[in-house]
N, C-alpha and C positions, 0 to 999 in steps of 0.2 A: 504494500500500500504506500503510494507516494504522497507525501504530505508537504505542503508549502505554506508559508505565512505571507500574507499580503497586507500592506499597511496603506490604506487610502489616505492621501495627504492633499487636502484642498486648502488653498491659501485664503480665499475670501470667505472665511467663517463669519456668519452674520453678527454674532455677539462679541467676537474677539478676532478681528481680521489679523492674519499673520501670526496667530498664536503658536503654530508649530515651529516657528523660527524664533520665538521669544526665548530669552536667556533664562535657563534654570540651573543655577549654581555652576556656571561656566560652560554649559553645553546647551544647544537648542533643544527644545522639548522633543522634537522628532528624533534626535540622536539618542536620547535616553530610551525612548520606546524601542527604537530599532535595535540597540545594543542589548537590551533586556531580552528581546525575542531571540536574537541571534545566539546569545550566550546560553540560552536554554538547551541548545544542542538537540532540539526535537525535530528540526525541519531539514528537508532536502534543499530548500532554498528560502531565503527571506528577501522580499522585494518591497520597495516603496513605489506606489503608483500615484502619479501626480500629473496635473495639467499645467503646473506652474514652473517657469524656468528658474526662479529663485530657489524654490524647494529642491528642484533637480540638482542645481549647482551645489547646494549645501550638502545634500546626501552624497553626491559624488566626492565632495571635499573630505568627508570623514570616512571614505572608503566603502560606502554603502552601495547596494544594488538597486537600481531604479528603472522603472518603465514609464515612459511619457505617454499620457493619454492622448489619443488622436481625435477624440470626440468630446463634446461638452456634456457632462453628466450632472444629474441632480442629486445623486446619492452615492455613497461609497461602494455599495454592492454593484451598481452598474459600472463604476470605474474599474473595479477589480475584475468583473466578468469580461470586460473588453480585453484586459491585460492577459487573462489566463485562457481565453477562448481556444487558442490553438496549442496550449501547453499540455504536455503529457503529465497529468496529475489526477489523483483520486479525491483527495480531501484538501480544501482550501480553508485556512483559518484567517479570518478578518480581524485584525487588531487595529483599533482606532489609533491614529497618530498622536492623539492627545491623552494617552493612557501610559504615562512614564513609569508607573509603579506595577505594571503587569508582571505576574510571577510565573515561573516555570511550572509550579504546581497546578495553577489554574489552567495553563495551556495543555499540560499533560492529561488532565482530567477530560478535556474536550476530545482529545485524540482517542483516549481509552474507550469512550462511548462507541465510537465507530468500530474499534477492534472487537468489541463484545457484541455488536449488532449483526449477528450472522444472517439474519433474515432481511437486513437492510430496510427496517421499518422507520428508522430515524433519518430525516432529511437534513436537519440542522441541530447543533448543540450550542448552548450559550451559558453564560455565568450570571448568577444573581447573588446578592449579599443582603442579609437582614438589615433593615433600618427601622428606627423608632421615631425619628424627627424629620423635619424638612418634607413632610408628606405632601404639603401643598406647593412645594417648589416645582414649577413647571419645567425647570431645567433638568430635573431628575426624572428619568423614565422608570415607572413602576411596572411590575409584572405579577400576574396571578397565574397559578398552575392548577392542574388536576391533582389527584392523589398520587399519581406516578411522576409528579414534577414535570409534566409536559405543559408547555405554555398554553394558556387559554386566551390571554389578552395582555397587551402592553398599553400603558397610558401615561400621559403627563399629569393627569388628575390623580387624586388620592384614591387608590383602589386597593381592596374593596371598601365600600362604605359599611362600617360596622354599626349597623342599627341596633343589634342585640348587645346589651351590656354584659351578658352572661357568657358569651363565647369570645375567646381570644383567637384571632387569626394573625399569623405572621405576615409582615409586609416586607416585600423585597424590592431592592433597587436592581435594575438591569445594568450589568457591567458591560461596557462598550467593546466586547470581544465575542465573536461567535464563529463557529466552524460549519461548513456545509459540504455535502457531496457536490462535486463539480456539476453534476447534472441538475441539481436543485438550483445552483447559482445561475446556470445558463437559462433555466426555465424562468427564473425571476427577471433576468435581463431581457428576455424576449416577450415578457408580459407587460401590458400597460399598468401604470400606477393605479392602485385600487382606492375606492372611496374612503375607507377608514384610515388607510395609510396617509392619504392627502389631508384628512381632517386633523389627525394627530401629528403629522410630520414625523412619523416613525417608520423607517423602511422595513423593519422586521414584521410589521403588521401585514405587509403584502404577502409574505409567505403563508401566514395564517389564513388570509382571505383566499389564497390559492389552494388551501387544503393541505399544506405541508405540515409535517410533524416536527416540532421544536422541543428537544429535550433540554430542560434547564438543570443546571448543576449548582448547588449551593457552595459558595466559597466564603472564606473569612478574611481574605486580604483586604487591606484598606485601599479602596479605589479612589483616586483623585483625578478624575477627568478634568482637563483644562478647558472649561467652557467660557469662563469670564475672567477678568483680570484678578478678581479676588481669589479664584482657584489657584492661580499661579503663585500668589503670595503664600497661600496655605501650603502649597507643594514645596516651596523653598524651605519651610520650617520642618517638613517631614523628611526631606532629602538627607541621607546620612552624610 
């Protein structure tokens, strides 16, 4: 089974343009993410996929592998799909470029699901982490699952709404990394954006609307995605 990691890297992020090139304790954010993934030793290849010449230049400058997008894409999955369309690969792991604290343990757990899935029932795997605050923060994507931890829905709203005071339900944050069979990724790429995906602006929802199965895995690592400038300042304090 050939497994690669692809890091979509868009320059014009709406809430924090140029965030992937922002300095994080002496290195750009994208370099921290790339090196953590590469140093895991889990992949046959690690690539950054970008449409931007500045990001391409920076990645090449620190010795990274980069593929330049030839089309304009609205989401990271589309950008990755274009890059891997003709590559000989079975599993593609999408690591968001703004996740500089991604761990090898989390990445390994994603790969292990596919190794164990002999019937090939799982189309995607992704990570989630328990949260107890910031439930109304729309920058944080929440996920709810069935009893087998397969994703039911993702939302920027606080889900589930706990009307009952007698029942405690764990709330999870969706961590910005997931893995998919190449076939599922290409299906996504060739399918038009779906209504709920457009409403929430969460690309993982398209897979659910297409009937794909997403296996969620609980993780405990501290995820600090760099969405806004305040996240960068918090990351600087957590960086060893």
